[in-house]
BALOBA-1460 file (C-alpha; in Angstrom, 3 decimals):
// residues 323
<rec num="1" residu="m" x="-5.053" y="58.613" z="55.523"/>
<rec num="2" residu="k" x="-1.791" y="56.870" z="54.635"/>
<rec num="3" residu="i" x="-3.196" y="53.587" z="55.897"/>
<rec num="4" residu="r" x="-6.242" y="54.013" z="53.659"/>
<rec num="5" residu="c" x="-4.030" y="54.802" z="50.675"/>
<rec num="6" residu="f" x="-1.885" y="51.721" z="51.267"/>
<rec num="7" residu="a" x="-4.998" y="49.582" z="51.661"/>
<rec num="8" residu="l" x="-6.428" y="50.928" z="48.415"/>
<rec num="9" residu="f" x="-3.119" y="50.386" z="46.642"/>
<rec num="10" residu="f" x="-2.894" y="46.725" z="47.680"/>
<rec num="11" residu="y" x="-6.554" y="46.179" z="46.810"/>
<rec num="12" residu="l" x="-6.001" y="47.528" z="43.295"/>
<rec num="13" residu="l" x="-2.814" y="45.501" z="42.955"/>
<rec num="14" residu="a" x="-4.596" y="42.300" z="43.977"/>
<rec num="15" residu="s" x="-7.482" y="43.061" z="41.610"/>
<rec num="16" residu="a" x="-5.094" y="43.663" z="38.732"/>
<rec num="17" residu="a" x="-3.257" y="40.418" z="39.470"/>
<rec num="18" residu="t" x="-6.544" y="38.507" z="39.482"/>
<rec num="19" residu="a" x="-7.614" y="40.090" z="36.203"/>
<rec num="20" residu="f" x="-4.215" y="39.394" z="34.662"/>
<rec num="21" residu="a" x="-4.434" y="35.734" z="35.689"/>
<rec num="22" residu="q" x="-7.846" y="35.497" z="34.089"/>
<rec num="23" residu="i" x="-6.657" y="37.132" z="30.863"/>
<rec num="24" residu="t" x="-3.632" y="34.848" z="30.538"/>
<rec num="25" residu="t" x="-5.749" y="31.675" z="30.643"/>
<rec num="26" residu="l" x="-5.799" y="31.416" z="26.873"/>
<rec num="27" residu="p" x="-8.424" y="29.349" z="25.044"/>
<rec num="28" residu="e" x="-7.282" y="26.076" z="23.468"/>
<rec num="29" residu="t" x="-8.978" y="23.771" z="20.982"/>
<rec num="30" residu="r" x="-9.368" y="20.010" z="21.303"/>
<rec num="31" residu="n" x="-10.036" y="19.682" z="17.583"/>
<rec num="32" residu="a" x="-6.853" y="18.736" z="15.732"/>
<rec num="33" residu="a" x="-8.449" y="19.533" z="12.365"/>
<rec num="34" residu="l" x="-8.424" y="23.261" z="13.151"/>
<rec num="35" residu="r" x="-4.725" y="23.110" z="13.917"/>
<rec num="36" residu="y" x="-3.995" y="20.999" z="10.837"/>
<rec num="37" residu="w" x="-5.697" y="23.612" z="8.671"/>
<rec num="38" residu="q" x="-3.379" y="26.242" z="10.158"/>
<rec num="39" residu="a" x="-0.391" y="24.067" z="9.295"/>
<rec num="40" residu="f" x="-1.654" y="23.567" z="5.740"/>
<rec num="41" residu="a" x="-2.050" y="27.330" z="5.346"/>
<rec num="42" residu="e" x="1.614" y="27.826" z="6.268"/>
<rec num="43" residu="i" x="2.991" y="25.266" z="3.789"/>
<rec num="44" residu="k" x="5.531" y="26.637" z="1.347"/>
<rec num="45" residu="d" x="5.278" y="24.352" z="-1.666"/>
<rec num="46" residu="p" x="8.473" y="22.870" z="-3.087"/>
<rec num="47" residu="p" x="9.785" y="24.566" z="-6.225"/>
<rec num="48" residu="p" x="8.584" y="22.730" z="-9.349"/>
<rec num="49" residu="d" x="12.050" y="21.765" z="-10.537"/>
<rec num="50" residu="k" x="13.668" y="18.363" z="-10.916"/>
<rec num="51" residu="s" x="16.576" y="19.218" z="-8.630"/>
<rec num="52" residu="t" x="14.144" y="19.197" z="-5.690"/>
<rec num="53" residu="l" x="11.294" y="16.925" z="-6.783"/>
<rec num="54" residu="e" x="13.331" y="13.960" z="-8.042"/>
<rec num="55" residu="p" x="15.516" y="13.500" z="-4.933"/>
<rec num="56" residu="m" x="12.462" y="14.081" z="-2.731"/>
<rec num="57" residu="e" x="10.527" y="11.274" z="-4.438"/>
<rec num="58" residu="k" x="13.499" y="8.886" z="-4.305"/>
<rec num="59" residu="i" x="14.122" y="9.564" z="-0.621"/>
<rec num="60" residu="l" x="10.459" y="9.067" z="0.278"/>
<rec num="61" residu="a" x="10.388" y="5.824" z="-1.734"/>
<rec num="62" residu="g" x="13.469" y="4.537" z="0.099"/>
<rec num="63" residu="q" x="15.554" y="4.589" z="-3.073"/>
<rec num="64" residu="a" x="18.049" y="7.206" z="-1.860"/>
<rec num="65" residu="a" x="19.563" y="8.451" z="1.384"/>
<rec num="66" residu="w" x="18.704" y="11.794" z="2.922"/>
<rec num="67" residu="s" x="20.349" y="14.748" z="1.126"/>
<rec num="68" residu="e" x="20.761" y="17.827" z="3.279"/>
<rec num="69" residu="e" x="22.133" y="19.781" z="0.362"/>
<rec num="70" residu="k" x="19.140" y="19.161" z="-1.894"/>
<rec num="71" residu="l" x="16.223" y="19.225" z="0.549"/>
<rec num="72" residu="a" x="17.274" y="21.377" z="3.502"/>
<rec num="73" residu="p" x="15.862" y="24.583" z="1.924"/>
<rec num="74" residu="l" x="12.468" y="22.918" z="1.479"/>
<rec num="75" residu="l" x="12.230" y="21.850" z="5.115"/>
<rec num="76" residu="d" x="13.765" y="25.054" z="6.462"/>
<rec num="77" residu="s" x="11.029" y="27.065" z="4.755"/>
<rec num="78" residu="n" x="8.344" y="24.839" z="6.289"/>
<rec num="79" residu="q" x="9.403" y="24.759" z="9.942"/>
<rec num="80" residu="l" x="6.410" y="26.831" z="11.033"/>
<rec num="81" residu="a" x="3.971" y="24.452" z="9.329"/>
<rec num="82" residu="l" x="5.817" y="21.410" z="10.678"/>
<rec num="83" residu="g" x="5.704" y="22.771" z="14.228"/>
<rec num="84" residu="i" x="1.964" y="23.440" z="14.093"/>
<rec num="85" residu="f" x="1.395" y="20.000" z="12.581"/>
<rec num="86" residu="l" x="3.347" y="18.222" z="15.311"/>
<rec num="87" residu="r" x="1.383" y="19.959" z="18.062"/>
<rec num="88" residu="a" x="-1.900" y="19.200" z="16.302"/>
<rec num="89" residu="t" x="-1.288" y="15.452" z="16.464"/>
<rec num="90" residu="a" x="-1.313" y="15.651" z="20.274"/>
<rec num="91" residu="l" x="-4.912" y="16.912" z="20.386"/>
<rec num="92" residu="p" x="-7.583" y="14.344" z="21.310"/>
<rec num="93" residu="d" x="-10.291" y="14.976" z="18.688"/>
<rec num="94" residu="c" x="-10.412" y="15.522" z="14.938"/>
<rec num="95" residu="d" x="-13.486" y="16.742" z="13.089"/>
<rec num="96" residu="w" x="-12.851" y="18.017" z="9.563"/>
<rec num="97" residu="g" x="-16.404" y="19.358" z="9.237"/>
<rec num="98" residu="l" x="-16.856" y="17.785" z="5.804"/>
<rec num="99" residu="e" x="-20.176" y="18.466" z="4.091"/>
<rec num="100" residu="y" x="-21.007" y="15.044" z="2.727"/>
<rec num="101" residu="r" x="-24.674" y="16.042" z="2.424"/>
<rec num="102" residu="l" x="-23.575" y="17.981" z="-0.666"/>
<rec num="103" residu="g" x="-22.572" y="14.761" z="-2.404"/>
<rec num="104" residu="p" x="-20.029" y="15.375" z="-5.188"/>
<rec num="105" residu="d" x="-20.076" y="19.098" z="-4.371"/>
<rec num="106" residu="a" x="-18.500" y="18.454" z="-0.968"/>
<rec num="107" residu="s" x="-15.066" y="20.063" z="-0.819"/>
<rec num="108" residu="i" x="-12.063" y="17.760" z="-0.591"/>
<rec num="109" residu="a" x="-9.542" y="20.582" z="-0.911"/>
<rec num="110" residu="i" x="-7.935" y="19.294" z="2.257"/>
<rec num="111" residu="v" x="-6.634" y="16.136" z="0.567"/>
<rec num="112" residu="p" x="-3.758" y="17.495" z="-1.550"/>
<rec num="113" residu="r" x="-2.589" y="19.739" z="1.290"/>
<rec num="114" residu="a" x="-2.789" y="16.835" z="3.722"/>
<rec num="115" residu="s" x="-0.695" y="14.724" z="1.361"/>
<rec num="116" residu="v" x="1.974" y="17.427" z="1.109"/>
<rec num="117" residu="m" x="1.994" y="17.876" z="4.889"/>
<rec num="118" residu="a" x="2.406" y="14.153" z="5.520"/>
<rec num="119" residu="r" x="5.311" y="13.998" z="3.086"/>
<rec num="120" residu="l" x="7.019" y="16.988" z="4.662"/>
<rec num="121" residu="n" x="6.677" y="15.351" z="8.071"/>
<rec num="122" residu="s" x="8.217" y="12.110" z="6.770"/>
<rec num="123" residu="l" x="11.112" y="14.030" z="5.259"/>
<rec num="124" residu="q" x="11.687" y="15.876" z="8.538"/>
<rec num="125" residu="a" x="11.821" y="12.533" z="10.360"/>
<rec num="126" residu="m" x="14.407" y="11.272" z="7.875"/>
<rec num="127" residu="r" x="16.391" y="14.467" z="8.259"/>
<rec num="128" residu="d" x="16.342" y="14.224" z="12.065"/>
<rec num="129" residu="m" x="17.468" y="10.613" z="11.852"/>
<rec num="130" residu="a" x="20.332" y="11.475" z="9.499"/>
<rec num="131" residu="k" x="21.492" y="14.177" z="11.902"/>
<rec num="132" residu="g" x="21.409" y="11.809" z="14.869"/>
<rec num="133" residu="h" x="18.331" y="13.408" z="16.444"/>
<rec num="134" residu="r" x="16.639" y="10.065" z="16.893"/>
<rec num="135" residu="d" x="14.128" y="11.021" z="19.566"/>
<rec num="136" residu="a" x="12.948" y="13.904" z="17.394"/>
<rec num="137" residu="a" x="12.666" y="11.525" z="14.433"/>
<rec num="138" residu="v" x="10.576" y="9.115" z="16.499"/>
<rec num="139" residu="d" x="8.334" y="12.013" z="17.536"/>
<rec num="140" residu="r" x="7.800" y="12.802" z="13.872"/>
<rec num="141" residu="w" x="7.019" y="9.232" z="12.858"/>
<rec num="142" residu="v" x="4.597" y="8.754" z="15.744"/>
<rec num="143" residu="a" x="2.932" y="12.027" z="14.700"/>
<rec num="144" residu="g" x="2.663" y="10.704" z="11.152"/>
<rec num="145" residu="v" x="0.914" y="7.572" z="12.402"/>
<rec num="146" residu="r" x="-1.539" y="9.668" z="14.407"/>
<rec num="147" residu="f" x="-2.187" y="11.968" z="11.449"/>
<rec num="148" residu="s" x="-3.069" y="9.022" z="9.227"/>
<rec num="149" residu="q" x="-5.800" y="8.073" z="11.688"/>
<rec num="150" residu="d" x="-7.080" y="11.642" z="11.934"/>
<rec num="151" residu="l" x="-7.122" y="12.030" z="8.158"/>
<rec num="152" residu="a" x="-9.082" y="8.833" z="7.561"/>
<rec num="153" residu="h" x="-11.483" y="9.424" z="10.472"/>
<rec num="154" residu="h" x="-15.035" y="9.678" z="9.069"/>
<rec num="155" residu="g" x="-13.502" y="10.265" z="5.633"/>
<rec num="156" residu="s" x="-14.411" y="8.995" z="2.182"/>
<rec num="157" residu="l" x="-12.131" y="6.708" z="0.177"/>
<rec num="158" residu="i" x="-9.862" y="9.455" z="-1.105"/>
<rec num="159" residu="f" x="-9.053" y="10.401" z="2.491"/>
<rec num="160" residu="a" x="-8.315" y="6.806" z="3.481"/>
<rec num="161" residu="l" x="-6.199" y="6.159" z="0.381"/>
<rec num="162" residu="t" x="-4.175" y="9.333" z="1.002"/>
<rec num="163" residu="a" x="-3.661" y="8.312" z="4.632"/>
<rec num="164" residu="r" x="-2.691" y="4.798" z="3.507"/>
<rec num="165" residu="s" x="-0.018" y="6.188" z="1.179"/>
<rec num="166" residu="a" x="1.441" y="8.256" z="4.018"/>
<rec num="167" residu="l" x="1.427" y="5.258" z="6.370"/>
<rec num="168" residu="l" x="3.188" y="3.020" z="3.854"/>
<rec num="169" residu="t" x="5.931" y="5.624" z="3.388"/>
<rec num="170" residu="n" x="6.508" y="5.762" z="7.137"/>
<rec num="171" residu="f" x="6.299" y="1.997" z="7.664"/>
<rec num="172" residu="r" x="8.907" y="1.313" z="5.001"/>
<rec num="173" residu="a" x="11.286" y="3.981" z="6.267"/>
<rec num="174" residu="l" x="10.926" y="2.743" z="9.832"/>
<rec num="175" residu="s" x="11.581" y="-0.858" z="8.778"/>
<rec num="176" residu="v" x="14.824" y="0.182" z="7.092"/>
<rec num="177" residu="e" x="15.975" y="2.082" z="10.180"/>
<rec num="178" residu="a" x="14.984" y="-0.777" z="12.492"/>
<rec num="179" residu="q" x="16.749" y="-3.375" z="10.331"/>
<rec num="180" residu="n" x="19.893" y="-1.237" z="10.450"/>
<rec num="181" residu="g" x="19.767" y="-1.115" z="14.245"/>
<rec num="182" residu="r" x="19.310" y="2.640" z="14.416"/>
<rec num="183" residu="f" x="16.774" y="2.712" z="17.276"/>
<rec num="184" residu="s" x="17.325" y="2.232" z="20.999"/>
<rec num="185" residu="d" x="15.188" y="-0.255" z="22.904"/>
<rec num="186" residu="s" x="13.035" y="2.535" z="24.346"/>
<rec num="187" residu="q" x="12.535" y="4.080" z="20.913"/>
<rec num="188" residu="k" x="11.555" y="0.716" z="19.445"/>
<rec num="189" residu="k" x="9.063" y="0.174" z="22.258"/>
<rec num="190" residu="r" x="7.481" y="3.556" z="21.621"/>
<rec num="191" residu="l" x="7.203" y="2.962" z="17.895"/>
<rec num="192" residu="y" x="5.886" y="-0.551" z="18.437"/>
<rec num="193" residu="a" x="3.156" y="0.745" z="20.745"/>
<rec num="194" residu="a" x="2.053" y="3.351" z="18.206"/>
<rec num="195" residu="v" x="1.972" y="0.924" z="15.267"/>
<rec num="196" residu="n" x="0.496" y="-1.978" z="17.216"/>
<rec num="197" residu="a" x="-2.369" y="0.262" z="18.345"/>
<rec num="198" residu="l" x="-3.468" y="0.679" z="14.727"/>
<rec num="199" residu="p" x="-6.173" y="-1.545" z="13.266"/>
<rec num="200" residu="v" x="-4.676" y="-4.520" z="11.408"/>
<rec num="201" residu="y" x="-5.651" y="-2.987" z="8.062"/>
<rec num="202" residu="g" x="-4.794" y="0.565" z="9.070"/>
<rec num="203" residu="f" x="-8.328" y="1.951" z="9.096"/>
<rec num="204" residu="d" x="-11.961" y="0.924" z="9.173"/>
<rec num="205" residu="w" x="-12.358" y="0.426" z="5.433"/>
<rec num="206" residu="s" x="-15.958" y="-0.670" z="5.893"/>
<rec num="207" residu="e" x="-16.881" y="2.696" z="7.400"/>
<rec num="208" residu="t" x="-15.005" y="4.476" z="4.631"/>
<rec num="209" residu="w" x="-16.916" y="2.509" z="1.993"/>
<rec num="210" residu="g" x="-20.171" y="3.367" z="3.765"/>
<rec num="211" residu="i" x="-19.403" y="7.080" z="3.581"/>
<rec num="212" residu="e" x="-18.594" y="6.666" z="-0.109"/>
<rec num="213" residu="e" x="-21.947" y="4.941" z="-0.641"/>
<rec num="214" residu="a" x="-23.845" y="7.681" z="1.195"/>
<rec num="215" residu="s" x="-22.143" y="10.358" z="-0.907"/>
<rec num="216" residu="h" x="-23.119" y="8.518" z="-4.102"/>
<rec num="217" residu="e" x="-26.702" y="8.332" z="-2.857"/>
<rec num="218" residu="v" x="-26.801" y="12.130" z="-2.610"/>
<rec num="219" residu="f" x="-25.647" y="12.389" z="-6.227"/>
<rec num="220" residu="i" x="-28.236" y="9.846" z="-7.341"/>
<rec num="221" residu="q" x="-30.953" y="11.867" z="-5.644"/>
<rec num="222" residu="q" x="-29.685" y="15.030" z="-7.330"/>
<rec num="223" residu="l" x="-29.896" y="13.308" z="-10.708"/>
<rec num="224" residu="r" x="-33.415" y="12.074" z="-10.014"/>
<rec num="225" residu="e" x="-34.567" y="15.585" z="-9.036"/>
<rec num="226" residu="s" x="-32.738" y="17.471" z="-11.790"/>
<rec num="227" residu="k" x="-34.595" y="18.961" z="-14.768"/>
<rec num="228" residu="n" x="-31.618" y="18.061" z="-16.928"/>
<rec num="229" residu="p" x="-29.956" y="15.001" z="-15.330"/>
<rec num="230" residu="a" x="-27.788" y="14.281" z="-18.392"/>
<rec num="231" residu="a" x="-26.213" y="17.740" z="-18.232"/>
<rec num="232" residu="l" x="-25.721" y="17.438" z="-14.467"/>
<rec num="233" residu="y" x="-24.064" y="14.054" z="-14.862"/>
<rec num="234" residu="e" x="-21.706" y="15.359" z="-17.530"/>
<rec num="235" residu="s" x="-20.828" y="18.468" z="-15.542"/>
<rec num="236" residu="m" x="-19.884" y="16.390" z="-12.476"/>
<rec num="237" residu="t" x="-18.110" y="13.488" z="-14.183"/>
<rec num="238" residu="g" x="-16.835" y="14.913" z="-17.450"/>
<rec num="239" residu="e" x="-18.467" y="12.002" z="-19.266"/>
<rec num="240" residu="k" x="-21.657" y="11.732" z="-21.267"/>
<rec num="241" residu="p" x="-24.251" y="9.513" z="-19.558"/>
<rec num="242" residu="t" x="-25.272" y="6.156" z="-20.945"/>
<rec num="243" residu="s" x="-28.709" y="6.075" z="-22.488"/>
<rec num="244" residu="g" x="-31.244" y="4.692" z="-20.017"/>
<rec num="245" residu="c" x="-28.903" y="5.055" z="-17.026"/>
<rec num="246" residu="t" x="-29.409" y="8.677" z="-16.067"/>
<rec num="247" residu="p" x="-31.416" y="9.418" z="-14.084"/>
<rec num="248" residu="p" x="-31.340" y="6.017" z="-12.370"/>
<rec num="249" residu="g" x="-34.709" y="4.413" z="-11.791"/>
<rec num="250" residu="q" x="-35.881" y="2.600" z="-8.677"/>
<rec num="251" residu="k" x="-34.587" y="-0.726" z="-9.987"/>
<rec num="252" residu="e" x="-31.109" y="0.709" z="-10.650"/>
<rec num="253" residu="l" x="-31.060" y="2.331" z="-7.213"/>
<rec num="254" residu="a" x="-32.016" y="-0.952" z="-5.519"/>
<rec num="255" residu="s" x="-29.253" y="-2.850" z="-7.372"/>
<rec num="256" residu="f" x="-26.717" y="-0.157" z="-6.483"/>
<rec num="257" residu="r" x="-27.624" y="-0.335" z="-2.792"/>
<rec num="258" residu="e" x="-27.539" y="-4.121" z="-2.758"/>
<rec num="259" residu="y" x="-24.007" y="-4.153" z="-4.164"/>
<rec num="260" residu="m" x="-22.664" y="-1.328" z="-2.006"/>
<rec num="261" residu="f" x="-24.077" y="-2.767" z="1.230"/>
<rec num="262" residu="a" x="-22.679" y="-6.213" z="0.371"/>
<rec num="263" residu="v" x="-19.199" y="-4.749" z="-0.262"/>
<rec num="264" residu="r" x="-19.338" y="-2.894" z="3.037"/>
<rec num="265" residu="a" x="-20.086" y="-6.148" z="4.845"/>
<rec num="266" residu="a" x="-17.254" y="-7.908" z="2.997"/>
<rec num="267" residu="l" x="-14.743" y="-5.247" z="4.069"/>
<rec num="268" residu="r" x="-15.430" y="-6.119" z="7.690"/>
<rec num="269" residu="e" x="-13.984" y="-9.574" z="7.050"/>
<rec num="270" residu="p" x="-10.337" y="-10.717" z="7.211"/>
<rec num="271" residu="l" x="-8.499" y="-10.622" z="3.882"/>
<rec num="272" residu="p" x="-9.135" y="-14.145" z="2.543"/>
<rec num="273" residu="a" x="-12.830" y="-14.101" z="3.441"/>
<rec num="274" residu="a" x="-13.206" y="-10.569" z="2.067"/>
<rec num="275" residu="k" x="-11.571" y="-11.541" z="-1.200"/>
<rec num="276" residu="s" x="-13.871" y="-14.535" z="-1.601"/>
<rec num="277" residu="r" x="-16.989" y="-12.492" z="-0.870"/>
<rec num="278" residu="l" x="-15.960" y="-9.687" z="-3.208"/>
<rec num="279" residu="e" x="-15.301" y="-12.151" z="-6.021"/>
<rec num="280" residu="s" x="-18.784" y="-13.561" z="-5.525"/>
<rec num="281" residu="l" x="-20.201" y="-10.036" z="-5.905"/>
<rec num="282" residu="e" x="-18.672" y="-9.428" z="-9.337"/>
<rec num="283" residu="p" x="-21.755" y="-10.723" z="-11.215"/>
<rec num="284" residu="l" x="-23.897" y="-8.283" z="-9.251"/>
<rec num="285" residu="r" x="-21.502" y="-5.463" z="-10.033"/>
<rec num="286" residu="s" x="-21.474" y="-6.317" z="-13.741"/>
<rec num="287" residu="r" x="-25.254" y="-6.016" z="-13.857"/>
<rec num="288" residu="l" x="-25.207" y="-2.449" z="-12.572"/>
<rec num="289" residu="c" x="-25.986" y="0.361" z="-14.959"/>
<rec num="290" residu="p" x="-22.686" y="1.429" z="-16.644"/>
<rec num="291" residu="d" x="-22.860" y="4.947" z="-15.173"/>
<rec num="292" residu="a" x="-23.131" y="3.554" z="-11.652"/>
<rec num="293" residu="r" x="-20.532" y="0.861" z="-12.270"/>
<rec num="294" residu="n" x="-17.995" y="3.363" z="-13.604"/>
<rec num="295" residu="a" x="-18.479" y="5.655" z="-10.610"/>
<rec num="296" residu="i" x="-17.806" y="2.947" z="-8.020"/>
<rec num="297" residu="p" x="-14.182" y="2.336" z="-6.993"/>
<rec num="298" residu="s" x="-12.877" y="-1.195" z="-7.424"/>
<rec num="299" residu="a" x="-13.624" y="-3.099" z="-4.227"/>
<rec num="300" residu="m" x="-11.106" y="-5.785" z="-5.227"/>
<rec num="301" residu="h" x="-8.341" y="-3.202" z="-5.556"/>
<rec num="302" residu="l" x="-9.376" y="-1.750" z="-2.222"/>
<rec num="303" residu="n" x="-9.008" y="-5.144" z="-0.573"/>
<rec num="304" residu="e" x="-5.548" y="-5.445" z="-2.139"/>
<rec num="305" residu="a" x="-4.704" y="-2.046" z="-0.633"/>
<rec num="306" residu="r" x="-5.790" y="-3.388" z="2.749"/>
<rec num="307" residu="a" x="-3.525" y="-6.389" z="2.249"/>
<rec num="308" residu="e" x="-0.496" y="-4.261" z="1.348"/>
<rec num="309" residu="l" x="-0.965" y="-2.055" z="4.387"/>
<rec num="310" residu="a" x="-1.450" y="-5.017" z="6.722"/>
<rec num="311" residu="a" x="1.712" y="-6.700" z="5.388"/>
<rec num="312" residu="a" x="3.818" y="-3.534" z="5.795"/>
<rec num="313" residu="r" x="2.487" y="-3.056" z="9.320"/>
<rec num="314" residu="q" x="3.328" y="-6.631" z="10.318"/>
<rec num="315" residu="t" x="6.799" y="-6.405" z="8.767"/>
<rec num="316" residu="l" x="7.500" y="-3.286" z="10.781"/>
<rec num="317" residu="l" x="6.231" y="-4.834" z="14.009"/>
<rec num="318" residu="n" x="8.529" y="-7.815" z="13.400"/>
<rec num="319" residu="d" x="11.492" y="-5.535" z="12.679"/>
<rec num="320" residu="l" x="10.886" y="-3.574" z="15.882"/>
<rec num="321" residu="t" x="11.003" y="-6.714" z="18.017"/>
<rec num="322" residu="k" x="14.175" y="-8.196" z="16.559"/>
<rec num="323" residu="r" x="17.358" y="-8.008" z="18.569"/>
């Protein structure tokens, strides 16, 4: 009887151990966007007073040194969000689940929160560097580079431009630190690898323009199907439509597509060739219906943004290889 009891006891113990092992294998996501959203939800916004906002802007712009006294409370209150964010950048995939089929109704609520998160991460890197925690600072800057790619991935222009702004902030801060000899050789190699892995112009601006074009097409179709296209146009843009432009006819749609597709092709080219092709497209752009023309971002300015990002990237790569 005792033998049976002992046997039953060990059987139950083994079964419990197996069940426990199964329970403790917790599910994990591969989608960084889900983790980023959690980080955004935990953000504690900075107080809207000059004593915090002004030094923060100057530090991010490279116009002032890190101030523990002025900005420590902001970062201390956001450590949970910063921790989630850092872990998110290590995940292999990023799908924001954006509903571009809704056209202008697609939510872009992520953008302002993403901008705040990127800035907090940059400030934390600067803080770590000021405290001598250089490996931690490098971790933060590498995370910022990865986040810029995740943010712009399959995103419209506002996503890419927000990611570009974050990248420029990090590139300029890193160049200053590298020029001042603050990084070890191993840290410089790690940063160089992360930055060198980026596309020359930061992102695929051609794909971004294509998504922008597709979103505009949805809006055009909505205008063409609407019973009151003028009211719809005004409600979405805040402007009264131009007579004869809304809803756009087949001719206007064809001209719009011709211009947008040509710009997309131009943005696949290196900077000088892209600039030349975009300049040649200005007559086509000027012939577009005013409502369409006003809704399209400036392709020339976009190419200049590509140039600025490429120059900052190359400067940083040069600074990281200097002895």
